[in-house]
C-alpha positions in Angstrom: 60.9 22.5 60.0 60.6 22.9 63.8 58.4 26.0 63.4 55.9 24.1 61.2 55.7 21.3 63.8 55.2 23.9 66.5 52.4 25.6 64.4 50.7 22.2 63.9 50.9 21.5 67.7 49.4 24.9 68.5 46.5 24.3 66.1 46.0 20.8 67.4 46.5 19.3 63.9 43.4 21.1 62.6 45.1 23.2 59.9 42.8 21.8 57.2 39.8 22.5 59.3 40.9 26.1 59.9 41.8 26.7 56.3 38.4 25.3 55.2 36.5 27.6 57.6 38.5 30.6 56.4 37.8 29.8 52.8 34.1 29.3 53.5 33.9 32.7 55.3 35.7 34.4 52.4 33.3 32.7 49.9 30.2 33.8 51.8 31.5 37.3 52.1 32.0 37.5 48.3 28.5 36.1 47.6 26.9 38.7 50.0 28.9 41.6 48.5 28.1 40.7 44.9 24.4 40.1 45.7 24.0 43.5 47.3 25.3 45.4 44.3 22.6 47.5 42.6 21.3 46.5 39.2 22.0 48.7 36.2 18.7 49.7 34.6 18.7 51.1 31.0 15.7 52.4 29.2 16.0 53.3 25.5 13.4 54.0 22.8 13.7 50.3 21.9 14.0 48.4 25.2 14.2 48.0 28.9 17.3 46.2 30.1 18.2 45.3 33.7 21.8 44.1 34.1 23.3 42.5 37.2 21.9 39.6 39.1 19.1 37.9 37.1 19.5 39.9 33.9 16.3 40.9 32.1 15.5 42.6 28.8 12.3 43.3 26.9 11.6 45.3 23.7 9.4 48.4 24.0 7.0 47.0 21.5 6.4 44.0 23.9 5.4 46.2 26.8 1.7 46.4 27.4 1.6 48.8 30.4 3.7 50.7 32.8 2.7 52.2 36.1 4.4 54.0 39.0 3.7 52.4 42.4 4.1 54.3 45.7 4.1 51.1 47.6 5.5 47.6 46.7 2.8 44.9 46.9 3.4 42.3 49.6 5.7 39.5 48.7 4.3 36.0 49.4 7.1 33.8 48.1 10.7 33.9 46.9 10.8 31.4 44.1 14.4 32.0 42.9 16.3 35.0 43.9 17.9 37.2 46.5 15.9 38.3 49.4 18.4 40.0 51.6 17.0 42.5 54.0 15.3 45.2 51.8 16.9 44.0 48.6 14.7 41.7 46.5 16.0 40.5 43.1 14.8 37.6 41.1 11.6 35.6 40.8 9.0 36.1 43.4 5.2 35.7 44.0 3.6 39.0 44.8 0.1 39.7 46.2 -2.4 40.8 43.6 0.0 40.0 40.7 1.3 36.5 41.1 4.6 35.5 39.5 6.8 38.6 39.2 10.4 39.6 38.6 11.7 42.0 41.2 14.7 44.3 41.0 14.0 46.5 44.1 15.2 47.9 47.3 12.1 48.3 49.4 13.6 51.3 51.3 13.4 53.5 48.2 10.0 54.0 46.7 8.5 54.6 44.1 8.6 51.4 42.0 8.0 50.9 38.3 5.6 48.1 37.4 5.9 46.8 33.8 3.5 44.3 32.3 4.5 42.7 29.0 2.2 41.5 26.2 3.1 38.0 27.2 1.7 38.7 30.7 5.0 38.9 32.5 5.3 41.3 35.4 8.5 43.2 36.3 8.9 45.7 39.2 12.1 47.8 39.6 13.4 50.9 41.2 16.7 52.6 42.1 17.9 54.2 45.3 17.3 57.6 43.7 13.6 58.6 43.5 14.3 61.2 40.8 16.1 58.6 38.6 13.3 56.0 39.1 10.7 58.6 38.0 12.9 59.6 35.0 13.2 55.9 34.0 9.4 55.6 34.3 8.8 58.7 32.1 11.3 57.5 29.5 9.7 54.1 29.4 6.2 55.6 29.1 7.3 57.7 26.1 9.1 54.7 24.5 6.0 52.5 24.5 3.8 55.3 23.2 5.9 55.1 20.0 4.5 51.6 19.3 
């Protein structure tokens, strides 16, 4: 029991405060680590699905157009999402587009811009340029079937 009293004396009676700070640091670390994980993007003949933070899915028949962008348009507002350094995931307002879902890492162009028949805009990419271009090509061929 004496060692516990000695510990409390050394900490100035602030054990709860120290424990709270440690828990808060651990929680923030977990949030940052999970928010920086890349999204999983899957394109099939029938749909585009983005899994991870802010999941998204659209049927190929509901896609109006797809284009490959060399440069990401300027972001004017983060409405609901993650805007950590170059990673932008969630709901944003984008110059020349307006409301848009972003699933991008700005460091790795190109970007795939999808417009749905309902007027929704989605822009995504991967860290691998070749993979992003392959997803674009697969998406283009899947919407030509409709």
